[in-house]
N, C-alpha and C positions, 0 to 999 in steps of 0.2 A: 458782536451785543455778548455777553456770556449768559447760560441759565442758572437760578439760585435759587434756593427758597430758605435759605437762611443768609441773614450778615452778621459775621461775628467785629468787634470792633476793637481795637487798639481804645486808654485815653490818655494820657498823656502824650502829649506833640503825635500824637493825627485829630483827637477832638478839642483838647484844649492846651493852651500854652502855661504850664503851669512851673515856671523856672523862677519866674521869684519870688512866689510863697517858698520853692526848695530853697533855693539860695539866700532867702531870710532866714528860715530854720536853721540851714545847717553853717551860715554863720553863727549863729547865736552857738550854737554845737561848736564851734570851732571857739570860739573867743572861753566860752564855757573850760574847753580841757587845755585854754592859755598857748592856743594853736593862733596864726595869722590866716586870717577871715581867705576868702574864694571870690575871683572872679565868675559874674554871670554866664560868661562863655566856658569855663570850666566845668564851672556847674553844669550848664546845660549839656556837655561831654558827658558827663556822670549819669545822667538819670536814664533810666531804663531796663533795670532791674534789679528792681526795686529798691527799701530804702535799707535793707542791710549791705547790699552790693553799693551804696552808695556812702554809706559810711563809711566802711574799708576806706572806697578811696578818699575820700573825703582825710580821711585821720592819716593816712600815708600818701596822700599830694601825687597819686597815680592814679592813670585809665585800668591797668591789669593789675592793681590790687584786690580788684571783686572777685580774683581769682586764686589768691594767696591761701594756702590749708589756715587755718586755727578758728578760733569763734571772732565772729565779730566785737568789738570791745561793750561789753554791756552798759559802761558810765557814759558812751559818748549815744549809743542807738539809745539808751533813756533818753539822756538828754533832747537830742535831734526827734523824737516821738515828742518829746513836753514840750517841746516848741513848731512843731510841725502842726498839733491842735492846735496851735494860735493861728498861725499864719496862713494854714489851707481855707484854698477858696478868697482870700482876701483880696487878690490883685490877677488870678488867675481871669480867662480871656478862650472865651470860645470859635474856634478859627474860625475864618471865612467860607463859607458853601457850607457850616457843618450841619446846622439846624433845614437849612432847602435839604441838602442829603438827608438825615434822619425821616424829611416827610416825606420825600419823594419813595425810600425802599417800604412804609409803613402805606403809601399808597398800590404801593403795587402788591401787597399783600404779601411782603415777606418778613419770616420774624428775625428779631435783633436780640443778641447778646455783646455785652461790651465784658472784654477778655483784658485784665490788665496786670502789669505786677507789686499793685501798690497797694499794701496792704487796705483788708477790709474795711478797717476800722477809718480810716481817710477816704476811702471810696466812697461809700456811700451819702457821706456828708456835701463832699465834693460835688458829683450828680447830680443832689439836689438844690446846692447854690446854687450853681449852674444852670438851671432850669433842663438835665438832662436827663433824668431817671428815669419820668416817667414812659421815653422813648422804648426802652428794653424788657423784653423776657422776663433776660435772665444776668444776671451779673457774677463773674466768673474774677475774684482777687486774687493778688499775688500768694495767701495765704489761707486761699479758700479751701486747696487741693496737696496733696504732700508733693508733690514740686509747681512752678511754673515756667512761662516761658523764659527761655528757647525750648522747654521739651514739649514732646505737644497733648501731654495729659488733659490742659484745660480743655485743649480744641472738640481731644476725643471724651470728656466729659459731656459738652454741648450738642454733640454724634450725638448721645447718649438721651439726653435727657428732649431734646428735641425728637427722636427717632426718624434724623437722619441720617446719608452714610456722605460722609466726607466728602465726596464731590457735588454734594448739591449746595455745601457754606462755604462761602467769601470770607476771605480773610480780609479785613483791611488796617495793615502798619505805617508805624514809619522809621522801623530800623532792624536788624538783621536779626533779633531772637522772634519778631513777628514771622520772618521770612522763613526762619528757620521750623517756627513749629508749625507753621503751615504745610510745607516741604512735610514736615517728620508723619505728619495728622494726614496728607494726601487731601488736601486743601487749594483750590486756588486762594492766590491772593495778591491785591492789587496791595499795593508802596503809594504813601505817599512823601515826596521829599521837602515839606520844610518842618521835620519834625527833630526830636530825638535820635540818631542816630551812632553815637557812640562811637565819631571820626569815621564815622564806615559811608562813603555815599554809596544811598539803595538804588541808586540806579546800576549801579554798576552786578547790581542783582538779579536773578533771573528772574525776576516775577515774573507774575501773565500781565500788568497792565503799573504805569505810572500815570496814577490819576493827581491834578494838581486840586482839587477840594474833592471833599464827600459829595457832593451834586455832579462834580461830574461821573467820579463811579456810577453812582442811581441813574446817569445818560446810556448804561452798558452794561445795564442788567436787566434781563427778564426772569418774569417768575417759571421756575420749570414746572 
């Protein structure tokens, strides 16, 4: 068992399977650019560091393109945003155990925050469409602050917002970015094995637990 006073939860790949929406928008963008479409599995590996990184990867056809110097192609970025505004939430599915897990966290008196690298323009509509918005005391999107995960800034900001120490807040995510952000912030981290991990098996990371669902995570937590 682990004691906590708040739980910080990633969105894409942790609470929602959004790859079909992202795949549809990405392929529309690629068609606009005269490029070949990408497979669902390719897009699945590209998700995790926000829309600019996804666009860079799609345009270059490489996972490591997210680290390339230089700006994101503006025409492609605008195209993706336009198409994703249409596809966002259409095919997204809540993962098993998410609603039960959120209900259990609330029943234990834990404060909840959603921390995602998705842009705010798409985060809040998606949470509303999925029926998850009402569970969270605060939502931090990828463009809410100057830096996003894997930087610890979003987690540290929530520490201040909740007036809690990092050790009192549990992060739950599906990727190395969540792991790195939690470790840098000083928060414990649970990882789910089913999400978008950019090709990295999260079971090889030294997290505090691998949990099959958010409901399983809730069973391992007591309120401090």
